[in-house]
C-alpha positions in Angstrom: -32.1 -34.2 65.9 -34.2 -35.3 62.9 -32.4 -37.2 60.1 -32.9 -36.7 56.3 -33.9 -39.3 53.7 -30.4 -39.5 52.3 -28.8 -39.9 55.7 -31.4 -42.5 56.7 -30.7 -44.4 53.5 -26.9 -44.3 54.0 -27.3 -45.3 57.7 -29.6 -48.2 56.8 -27.2 -49.5 54.2 -24.4 -49.5 56.7 -26.4 -51.4 59.2 -27.3 -54.1 56.7 -23.8 -54.3 55.3 -22.4 -54.9 58.8 -24.5 -58.1 59.1 -23.6 -59.2 55.5 -27.0 -58.8 53.9 -26.7 -59.6 50.2 -28.3 -56.5 48.7 -28.0 -53.8 51.4 -28.7 -50.8 49.1 -31.9 -52.2 47.6 -33.2 -53.5 50.9 -32.4 -50.3 52.7 -34.2 -48.2 50.1 -37.3 -50.5 50.1 -37.6 -50.3 53.9 -37.0 -46.6 53.9 -39.7 -46.0 51.3 -42.2 -48.1 53.3 -41.3 -46.4 56.6 -41.6 -42.9 55.3 -44.1 -43.2 52.4 -41.4 -41.9 50.1 -40.8 -43.0 46.5 -37.5 -43.8 44.9 -37.8 -40.4 43.1 -38.3 -38.6 46.4 -35.1 -40.0 47.9 -33.2 -38.6 44.8 -35.1 -35.3 44.3 -35.8 -34.4 47.9 -32.9 -36.0 49.8 -33.0 -33.5 52.7 -36.6 -34.1 53.7 -36.6 -34.9 57.4 -38.1 -38.0 58.9 -40.6 -37.7 61.7 -39.8 -39.4 65.0 -42.5 -42.0 64.1 -40.9 -42.7 60.7 -37.5 -43.1 62.3 -38.9 -45.5 64.8 -40.6 -47.5 62.1 -37.5 -47.7 59.9 -35.5 -48.7 62.9 -37.9 -51.6 63.7 -37.8 -52.7 60.0 -34.0 -52.7 60.0 -33.8 -54.7 63.2 -36.0 -57.3 61.7 -33.9 -57.4 58.5 -30.7 -57.7 60.5 -32.2 -60.9 62.0 -32.6 -62.2 58.4 -36.3 -61.7 58.0 -36.9 -61.1 54.3 -38.0 -57.6 53.1 -41.2 -59.1 51.6 -42.2 -60.5 55.0 -41.5 -57.2 56.8 -43.6 -55.3 54.2 -46.2 -58.0 53.6 -46.0 -57.7 49.9 -43.8 -58.6 46.9 -43.7 -57.5 43.3 -44.0 -60.4 40.8 -44.2 -60.0 37.0 -46.3 -56.8 36.7 -48.3 -57.3 39.9 -47.9 -56.4 43.6 -49.0 -59.3 45.7 -50.0 -59.3 49.3 -48.3 -62.1 51.4 -48.8 -63.9 54.7 -46.6 -66.3 56.6 -48.6 -69.1 55.0 -47.4 -68.6 51.4 -44.0 -68.7 49.7 -42.5 -65.4 48.7 -42.8 -65.4 44.9 -39.4 -65.7 43.2 -38.2 -64.0 40.0 -37.3 -67.4 38.5 -41.0 -68.4 38.6 -41.8 -65.6 36.2 -40.3 -67.9 33.4 -43.6 -69.9 33.5 -45.7 -66.7 33.1 -43.4 -65.4 30.3 -43.7 -68.7 28.4 -47.4 -69.1 28.7 -47.9 -65.5 27.5 -45.5 -66.0 24.6 -47.5 -69.1 23.5 -50.9 -67.4 23.6 -52.6 -64.4 22.1 -54.1 -61.6 24.2 -57.6 -62.5 22.9 -57.3 -66.3 23.6 -60.0 -67.7 25.8 -58.4 -70.6 27.6 -58.9 -72.3 30.9 -56.0 -72.7 33.3 -55.3 -74.5 36.6 -52.6 -73.5 39.0 -52.0 -76.4 41.4 -50.6 -75.3 44.8 -51.4 -71.7 44.1 -49.8 -70.0 47.1 -50.2 -66.3 46.8 -51.7 -66.6 43.3 -48.6 -65.4 41.5 -48.6 -67.6 38.4 -52.4 -67.7 37.7 -53.1 -64.0 38.5 -50.1 -62.8 36.4 -51.5 -64.7 33.4 -55.1 -63.7 33.9 -54.1 -60.1 34.2 -52.8 -60.1 30.6 -55.3 -62.5 29.1 -58.7 -60.9 29.7 -60.7 -63.8 28.0 -59.0 -66.5 30.1 -60.4 -68.1 33.2 -58.6 -70.0 35.9 -58.7 -72.1 39.0 -56.2 -72.2 41.8 -56.0 -75.1 44.3 -54.1 -75.4 47.5 -54.2 -77.7 50.5 -53.8 -74.6 52.8 -56.9 -72.6 53.5 -54.7 -69.8 54.7 -52.8 -69.7 51.4 -56.1 -69.7 49.5 -57.3 -66.7 51.6 -54.2 -64.8 50.4 -54.8 -65.8 46.7 -58.4 -64.8 46.9 -57.5 -61.4 48.5 -54.9 -60.8 45.7 -57.5 -61.7 43.0 -60.0 -59.3 44.5 -57.5 -56.5 44.8 -56.4 -56.9 41.2 -60.0 -57.1 39.9 -59.6 -60.7 38.7 -61.9 -62.4 41.1 -64.7 -62.8 38.5 -62.3 -64.9 36.4 -60.5 -66.8 39.1 -61.9 -69.5 41.4 -60.2 -71.2 44.3 -60.6 -74.6 45.8 -59.1 -76.3 48.9 -57.9 -79.7 47.8 -54.7 -81.7 47.2 -53.4 -80.8 43.7 -56.3 -81.6 41.4 -58.2 -84.0 43.5 -61.9 -83.8 42.9 -61.6 -81.8 39.6 -63.1 -83.3 36.5 -61.1 -85.0 33.8 -60.0 -83.0 30.7 -61.1 -79.7 32.2 -58.2 -77.4 31.4 -56.1 -76.1 28.4 -53.2 -75.3 30.6 -52.0 -76.6 34.0 -49.1 -75.0 35.9 -47.5 -75.7 39.2 -44.6 -74.6 41.3 -44.6 -77.5 43.8 -42.3 -78.0 46.8 -39.1 -79.5 45.4 -36.3 -79.2 47.9 -35.0 -82.4 49.3 -35.8 -82.7 53.1 -32.1 -83.1 54.0 -31.2 -79.9 52.1 -33.7 -77.6 54.0 -31.4 -77.1 57.1 -28.7 -75.7 54.7 -30.9 -73.0 53.1 -30.5 -69.3 53.8 -32.3 -68.3 57.0 -34.6 -66.0 55.0 -36.0 -69.1 53.4 -35.5 -71.8 56.1 -37.1 -69.7 58.8 -39.7 -67.7 57.0 -41.1 -69.7 54.1 -43.8 -72.3 55.0 -42.3 -75.8 55.1 -45.4 -77.1 53.2 -44.2 -75.0 50.2 -40.5 -76.1 50.4 -40.2 -79.7 51.5 -40.2 -82.1 48.5 -39.6 -85.2 50.5 -36.5 -87.4 50.7 -35.8 -87.2 46.9 -37.4 -83.8 46.3 -39.7 -85.5 43.8 -42.7 -86.5 45.9 -45.0 -83.7 44.4 -44.0 -84.5 40.8 -44.8 -88.2 41.3 -48.3 -87.2 42.3 -48.6 -84.4 39.8 -47.6 -86.1 36.6 -50.6 -88.5 36.3 -52.9 -85.9 37.9 -52.0 -83.2 35.4 -52.4 -85.6 32.5 -55.9 -86.4 33.7 -56.9 -82.8 34.1 -55.7 -81.5 30.7 -57.8 -81.5 27.6 -56.3 -83.4 24.6 -53.6 -81.2 23.2 -53.4 -79.2 26.5 -50.0 -78.1 28.0 -48.3 -78.6 31.4 -45.8 -76.2 32.9 -43.9 -77.3 36.0 -41.2 -75.4 37.9 -38.3 -77.6 39.0 -35.1 -77.5 41.0 -31.9 -77.0 39.1 -30.9 -80.7 39.3 -34.3 -82.3 38.6 -34.7 -81.9 34.9 -34.1 -85.6 33.9 -36.2 -87.1 36.7 -39.2 -84.8 36.1 -39.0 -85.3 32.3 -39.1 -89.0 32.9 -42.1 -88.8 35.2 -44.0 -86.8 32.6 -43.1 -89.2 29.7 -44.1 -92.1 31.8 -47.5 -90.4 32.5 -48.1 -90.3 28.7 -47.0 -86.8 27.8 -45.4 -85.8 24.5 -42.9 -83.0 23.6 -41.4 -83.1 27.1 -38.7 -80.4 27.4 -36.8 -78.4 29.9 -36.3 -74.6 29.7 -33.7 -72.4 31.5 -34.2 -69.4 33.7 -32.3 -66.1 33.4 -29.5 -67.6 35.4 -29.2 -70.3 32.8 -30.4 -73.0 35.3 -33.0 -75.6 34.3 -36.2 -74.2 35.7 -39.3 -75.3 33.8 -40.5 -78.6 32.4 -43.2 -78.4 29.7 -45.2 -81.2 28.3 -48.2 -81.7 26.0 -51.0 -84.2 26.3 -51.6 -86.1 23.0 -54.5 -84.8 21.0 
């Protein structure tokens, strides 16, 4: 007996609720849309459309994976970030809404016609750099990553978004090998979770995000200790740095940036009112 869109959605929610998934209604809808090629509007305006046997089977397999705490973005292989839809692989972090703060701030401090150069160190899927380039057509950028697999994802996303003519990618550690004073803006969302905290993370993160993108070493600050002097070197005089941080790292990262020679070092909050971004300016 075929089931309808509305019945499938209700049943999917119940399955996810039963295993204590945080957002069962949203997750059930996203998986249903992907399994049936339906839109959110279809589910509301055509609720009695019947699923084919194949669609039911696909939805069931998606739900089974979600019940085992595999994130929706991993199941679907894509995630919305800022105004983009980014492809993912197991080699990149799932972009988080809190990282959008960096994009928002860079865009608010620039004009649509500004022609600046930007580096995104540890680019992952390309979320930060590509979101900025998509809205600043005269800007150009470079993304670095130590993972060739991550760079492949970022390159793929740049090509899909028509940004590959303005974005370049390089396999290296942070800014190693890049020329001094090359960029107006340098941004990074480095690994910042203390090694001993990783086993306590939700299984969605602990089991499905690459350890390379999570583990910030014994203090959580290993990446920032390397990045602070490196970003200072890469920035043009008067250039600006943007670093995502963990909620309890504001003071430590600010100190590292001040010690590297930066001025106007400040921390900004995300939408949950947690410290999220440290900004700093290289003296002119």
